[in-house]
C-alpha positions as CSV (number, residue, x, y, z in Angstrom):
1,X,0.0,0.0,0.0
2,X,1.3,3.4,-0.9
3,X,2.4,5.5,2.0
4,X,-0.2,8.0,3.2
5,X,-0.4,10.7,5.8
6,X,-2.1,8.2,8.2
7,X,0.5,5.5,7.7
8,X,3.4,8.0,8.2
9,X,1.9,9.1,11.6
10,X,2.1,5.5,12.7
11,X,5.3,4.4,10.9
12,X,7.6,7.1,12.1
13,X,9.1,7.1,15.6
14,X,9.7,10.6,16.9
15,X,12.2,11.3,19.7
16,X,13.8,14.3,21.3
17,X,17.1,14.1,23.3
18,X,19.4,16.5,25.0
19,X,22.4,16.7,22.8
20,X,25.3,18.6,24.3
21,X,24.3,22.2,24.7
22,X,21.5,21.7,22.2
23,X,18.9,19.1,21.3
24,X,18.5,16.3,18.8
25,X,15.2,15.9,16.9
26,X,15.1,12.3,15.7
27,X,12.9,10.5,13.2
28,X,13.2,6.7,12.5
29,X,11.3,4.6,9.9
30,X,11.6,1.1,8.6
31,X,11.6,0.7,4.9
32,X,11.0,-2.4,2.8
33,X,14.1,-1.8,0.8
34,X,17.8,-2.8,1.2
35,X,20.3,-0.3,2.4
36,X,21.8,0.2,-1.1
37,X,18.4,1.3,-2.4
38,X,17.8,3.7,0.5
39,X,21.3,5.1,0.1
40,X,20.7,5.7,-3.6
41,X,17.4,7.5,-2.9
42,X,19.1,9.7,-0.4
43,X,22.3,10.6,-2.4
44,X,21.6,10.5,-6.1
45,X,20.5,14.0,-7.3
46,X,18.2,12.6,-10.0
47,X,16.4,10.5,-7.5
48,X,16.2,13.2,-4.8
49,X,14.6,15.5,-7.4
50,X,11.7,13.0,-7.9
51,X,10.4,13.4,-4.3
52,X,12.2,16.2,-2.5
53,X,13.7,18.8,-4.9
54,X,17.0,20.0,-6.2
55,X,20.1,19.0,-4.2
56,X,23.6,19.3,-5.5
57,X,27.2,19.3,-4.5
58,X,30.0,16.8,-3.9
59,X,29.2,13.6,-2.0
60,X,32.6,13.3,-0.2
61,X,34.0,14.3,3.1
62,X,35.0,17.9,2.8
63,X,32.7,18.5,-0.1
64,X,29.8,20.9,0.0
65,X,26.1,20.3,-0.5
66,X,23.4,22.9,-1.5
67,X,19.6,22.8,-1.2
68,X,18.5,25.9,-3.2
69,X,14.8,25.7,-2.3
70,X,15.7,25.8,1.4
71,X,18.6,28.3,1.1
72,X,20.8,25.8,3.0
73,X,24.3,24.8,2.2
74,X,27.2,23.5,4.1
75,X,30.1,21.0,4.3
76,X,29.8,17.2,4.1
77,X,31.3,15.9,7.4
78,X,31.1,12.1,7.1
79,X,30.4,9.6,4.3
80,X,30.1,5.9,5.0
81,X,28.5,4.5,1.9
82,X,25.2,2.7,2.6
83,X,25.5,3.5,6.3
84,X,26.0,7.1,7.3
85,X,25.9,10.6,6.0
86,X,26.6,13.6,8.2
87,X,26.1,17.2,7.0
88,X,26.7,20.6,8.7
89,X,23.5,22.6,8.3
90,X,25.4,25.8,7.4
91,X,28.9,27.1,7.9
92,X,28.4,29.2,11.0
93,X,30.0,28.2,14.3
94,X,26.6,27.6,15.8
95,X,25.3,25.7,12.8
96,X,23.1,22.7,13.3
97,X,23.9,19.3,11.8
98,X,22.0,16.5,10.2
99,X,22.9,12.8,10.4
100,X,21.3,10.2,8.1
101,X,21.9,6.6,9.2
102,X,20.8,3.3,7.5
103,X,20.9,0.0,9.4
104,X,20.1,-3.3,7.5
105,X,17.6,-5.9,8.8
106,X,19.0,-9.3,9.7
107,X,18.6,-10.6,6.2
108,X,19.6,-7.4,4.5
109,X,16.4,-6.9,2.6
110,X,15.0,-4.1,4.7
111,X,16.4,-1.0,6.3
112,X,15.9,1.1,9.4
113,X,16.4,4.8,8.4
114,X,17.2,7.3,11.2
115,X,17.4,11.0,10.7
116,X,19.0,13.0,13.6
117,X,19.0,16.8,13.4
118,X,21.0,18.6,16.1
119,X,19.7,22.0,16.8
120,X,20.9,24.7,19.2
121,X,19.1,25.6,22.4
122,X,18.2,29.2,21.3
123,X,15.3,31.5,21.0
124,X,13.9,29.6,18.0
125,X,13.8,26.4,20.1
126,X,12.2,28.1,23.0
127,X,9.5,29.5,20.7
128,X,8.8,26.5,18.4
129,X,10.4,23.5,20.1
130,X,11.1,20.3,18.1
131,X,8.0,20.4,15.9
132,X,9.5,23.2,13.8
133,X,12.3,20.9,12.7
134,X,10.4,17.6,13.0
135,X,7.4,18.5,10.9
136,X,9.5,19.5,8.0
137,X,11.3,16.2,8.1
138,X,8.0,14.4,8.5
139,X,7.0,15.7,5.1
140,X,10.3,14.7,3.5
141,X,10.0,11.2,4.9
142,X,6.5,10.9,3.4
143,X,8.1,11.7,0.0
144,X,10.9,9.3,0.6
145,X,8.5,6.5,1.5
146,X,6.5,7.0,-1.6
147,X,9.6,7.2,-3.8
148,X,11.0,3.9,-2.4
149,X,7.6,2.3,-3.2
150,X,7.4,3.8,-6.7
151,X,10.9,5.0,-7.8
152,X,9.9,5.8,-11.3
153,X,7.2,8.2,-10.3
154,X,7.9,11.9,-9.9
155,X,6.4,13.1,-6.6
156,X,8.0,16.5,-6.4
157,X,5.1,18.6,-7.8
158,X,2.5,16.7,-5.7
159,X,4.6,17.1,-2.5
160,X,5.1,20.8,-3.2
161,X,1.4,21.4,-3.4
162,X,0.7,19.1,-0.5
163,X,1.8,21.7,2.1
164,X,-0.9,24.2,1.1
165,X,-3.7,21.6,0.7
166,X,-6.2,20.8,3.4
167,X,-4.7,17.3,3.7
168,X,-1.3,18.8,4.1
169,X,-2.4,21.2,6.8
170,X,-4.1,18.4,8.7
171,X,-0.9,16.3,8.4
172,X,1.2,19.2,9.8
173,X,-1.1,19.5,12.8
174,X,-1.0,15.8,13.8
175,X,2.8,15.5,13.9
176,X,2.9,18.7,16.0
177,X,1.0,16.9,18.7
178,X,3.3,13.9,18.4
179,X,6.3,16.1,18.7
180,X,4.8,17.7,21.7
181,X,4.6,14.3,23.3
182,X,8.2,13.6,22.4
183,X,9.2,17.0,23.9
184,X,7.4,16.1,27.1
185,X,9.1,12.7,27.2
186,X,12.5,14.5,27.0
187,X,11.6,16.5,30.2
188,X,10.2,19.7,28.8
189,X,7.9,21.9,30.8
190,X,4.3,20.9,29.9
191,X,3.1,24.5,29.3
192,X,6.2,25.4,27.2
193,X,5.9,22.1,25.1
194,X,2.2,22.8,24.4
195,X,2.7,26.4,23.5
196,X,5.7,25.6,21.2
197,X,3.7,22.9,19.4
198,X,0.7,25.2,19.0
199,X,2.9,28.0,17.5
200,X,4.5,25.6,15.1
201,X,1.1,24.2,13.9
202,X,-0.3,27.7,13.5
203,X,2.8,28.8,11.4
204,X,2.6,25.8,9.1
205,X,-1.1,26.3,8.6
206,X,-0.4,29.9,7.5
207,X,-2.0,31.5,10.5
208,X,1.0,33.7,11.2
209,X,3.8,33.5,13.8
210,X,1.5,34.5,16.7
211,X,-1.4,32.2,15.8
212,X,-0.4,29.6,18.3
213,X,-0.3,32.1,21.2
214,X,-4.1,32.5,20.9
215,X,-4.8,28.8,20.8
């Protein structure tokens, strides 16, 4: 069955951890595809274009990647083929980082994919919490899941319009609640976790940066 918003809510495990002076926003999902296939979907520009968008650069340690639509670029920190890719999310001293890890199943036919995004403990975190980062990656994992199921299909246009659709707005709201639960499990203050998730949901629904304050 093709991945849907409902299956993604169930199939993704969401975790928040203290990570040094900052936090780690973690998503994990099992895929019915071997590590080599998942790695190709994550690193080959032509394939990424089919479900996510343009990504270019040099896939080597010390190389540089660029994601034009997000205005993000930075150095490639670690490359272990079919296992691990670590990227610095910018060049600044306080830049966050993203780790993509693939673990094979016992027979090697399936994969557990884990995305770990380290973010600083700053004003943005205090305002929006883990959902601001997590919900964006939730949408990307939905695209990846569909791509792995139907690699020849181009999902980019559909996924681009998804964010502004009624289904997309509903999908954003539900993960915000799940990220709030993960935030609480990490020891966050209940009021702060609720307010941060509400602000993020309001922002993604296009209700303005202060929409969550009134909720």
